[in-house]
N, C-alpha and C positions, 0 to 999 in steps of 0.2 A: 595124722600129720606124718609126713615123710622127712627123714633127716638125711642130709648129704654132707659128707666130709670132703672138702675141696683139697685135692692133692695133685693137681695137674701141672705144677711147676717143674722146672728142669733140675732143681737142687744144685745149681752151679756152684754156690758157695760151700757146698758140702762135697766138693770134688766129684760130683756125679752120683754119689751115694744117695739113695732116696731119703729125703728129709722125713717122709712119712714113717720110715722104719727106725729113725733115730730114737734111742731110749732115753726116757726121763725117769730116773730112779727105777730102772729095770723094765719099764713098760713103753712100748712104741708110742710116740706122741699121737699118732693117728688113732690108735686104739683108745687112748685116754679121751680123745675128742668124741669118738664113736660111742663109747660107754656113757658119756655125759648126755649125748643126744638120745640114747636108748632109754634114758630115764623118763622121756615124755613123747617119744616118737614110736609109732607102730612098726616102722621099717627104717633101717639105716643102711645106706650104701656109701661107697667111696668112689668119688669121681677122680679118675686117674688115667694116664696114658695106658693103652693096652700093652700087654707083655712087659710091664714094669716091675713085676715081682710082688705086687701088693696082695696077691691071693693069700699069702701067708697070714694076713691079718684076720682071715676068717669072716669077712663081710662081703656081700655082693658088690660087684664093681659096675660102674657105668662110665662111658667114655664120650668125649666130645666128638662131634662128627668129623670125619677125616678132612673135610674142606675148612674146618675151624682150627686145625692144628696150628699152634703158635699164636693164637689170637687171645691168649690170656684168660683173665677171670670171666669175661663175658661168655666165653665158650664153655667154661666150667659150669656157670650158673644155668645156661641154656640146657646143657646135658642133664643137670640135676632136675630141672623143671620137666624135662621129657619123661622122667620116671613116674610122674604124678598125673592122675586123671584131672581133667579140667575141674575147677572148683576146689581142689585140694590145696592145702598150704604146705610149703616146703621150708624146713629150717636148714640154713646153711651155716657151716662152721669151717674155717680154714684148719688144715691139719697141723699148722705150726703155731696155734694158739691154745696150748694145753691147759690154760688157766680159766677158760670160759666156763660159765656156770649156767645151770638151768634158770636161775633167777633173771639173767640177762634176757633169755628167750621168753620168760613170762612177761617181762616189760614190753618186749617187742610185740608179742601177741596182743597185749592190751592196747598198744598204739596203732595196730592195724586198722585202717579205715578203708572200707571198700575192698575190692579184690586185689589191689596192688601189693600192699605189704609195708614193711618197715625194716630199717637197718640201723646199726649202731653208729654213734659218733661220740668222741671225747674231746677234751680241750686240745689234745694232740692232733686231731683230725678225724676224718670220716673212716668208718670201717664197713664198707658196703658188702663185704663177704661174710659179715656176721649179720644175718638177715633172716627174716621170715617173709617169704614171697608167695603170692598166689600163682598156681600153675599157669594161669592165663597170661602171665607176664612173658612166657616163652616167645610168643610172636614178636613182642617188642624187642627182645634181645636178639632174635634171629634177624630182624630188620637192621639193628645196629651193627651186627656182625657182617652185613653186606656192604657197609660203608668203606670207602677207600682208606679213610683214616679213622681208626677206631676211637670212639669217644671214651672218656673215663667212665668207669662203672657207675659211680654215684650220679653222674650227669644223666645217664640212661635211666636209672631208677627214679631220680627226681622227676624227669620229664614224663614218666609213666604213672606218677602219682604216689610213689612210695614215700614214706615219711622217715626222716632222720630222727632218731631218738637219742637224746643227749644223756651220757652216763658220766657221773662225777669222778668215779674211780677208774683210772686208765689201766691199772695193774692186770685185770683179767684179759686185757687185749694185748698183753706183751706178745710180741712176735719173735719166734726163733728163726733167725735168718742165717746164722753162722755157728760153727762149733763153739766159739766163745760165748755167744748168747745162750746156747744150751748148757754150757758149763756153769755160767752165772746163775741161770734159772735152777739148775740141779742143786746148787749150793744153798739156795734159799727156799727150795720147794718143801711144802708141808702137806702133801696129800697124795 
């Protein structure tokens, strides 16, 4: 299995400073996420804009196609799926969810039916970027990226047969969107 850390966002709430490189107790958030994926993936890469300075993380990089620039998570998922041969599964994790665990992915793998895959959901909503998807889903995502109005990520995944897996505990899915979120998480972090 291949792991992809999704880091394609613009980090606007961090004043343009890459969110990927923000430190949580001294370790860049993206490195924490990559290390978690390395616990069960043979290869882990970071999907990010080119020339964004993420080489410092010491992981291979992959990039969305130039014509997909600004098209959000669907472009990042398609770029990650492009790194895998057909038939391979790809585990995706957003760079700003440093509390994700291997157990979440174990459950997603168990829930995968057929070649499409599975993604996470909690009572707070869907988390389609926390997913295990088959590389064959790339064509579906590329088709969605050609639409005049981009559909929501989970809608595309649902239509392709991916399964939403409900998790009772929303804490591992905490998303760091602002410096205040990072500070709050740092104060309660135990790992």
